[in-house]
C-alpha positions in Angstrom: 6.5 4.7 23.5 3.9 2.1 23.7 4.4 -1.1 21.5 0.9 -0.9 20.8 1.1 2.2 18.8 4.2 0.6 17.3 2.9 -2.5 15.9 0.1 0.5 14.3 2.4 2.4 12.8 4.5 -1.1 11.3 0.9 -2.5 9.3 0.4 1.6 7.5 4.0 0.9 6.6 2.8 -2.9 5.3 -0.4 -1.7 3.8 1.9 1.1 2.2 3.7 -1.5 0.6 1.3 -4.2 -0.5 -0.6 -0.6 -2.2 2.9 -0.3 -4.2 2.6 -3.3 -5.3 -0.5 -3.4 -6.6 -0.6 0.0 -7.9 3.3 -1.5 -10.0 1.8 -3.7 -12.3 3.5 -4.5 -16.1 3.1 -2.6 -18.7 2.2 -5.2 -21.4 0.7 -8.4 -18.7 -0.7 -6.5 -15.7 0.2 -8.0 -13.0 2.2 -10.4 -12.2 1.1 -13.4 -10.6 4.3 -13.3 -7.6 3.3 -9.7 -8.0 -0.2 -10.8 -6.4 0.1 -12.6 -4.2 3.5 -10.7 -2.2 0.3 -7.4 -2.1 -1.6 -10.9 -0.2 1.3 -11.2 1.7 1.7 -7.6 2.7 -1.9 -6.8 3.2 -2.5 -10.4 5.7 0.9 -8.7 7.5 -1.1 -5.0 7.5 -4.2 -6.4 9.0 -2.4 -8.3 11.6 0.0 -6.3 12.5 -3.1 -3.5 13.1 -5.2 -5.6 14.8 -2.7 -6.6 17.6 -2.1 -2.7 17.8 -5.4 -1.5 18.1 -5.6 -4.8 20.5 -2.6 -4.0 23.3 -4.0 -0.7 23.3 -7.5 -1.0 24.8 
């Protein structure tokens, strides 16, 4: 298996984790600050992993 494919799959998992954290809001206060921060960190990591994987495949 090519390492680029592994990076793209990893990016997909990280994107799913970011979406899961973004959807998990607190019942009374909405999303908390740490939830938003961690979701954004996972989103950036997902985008970097996916872009690296695509560039590695090309």
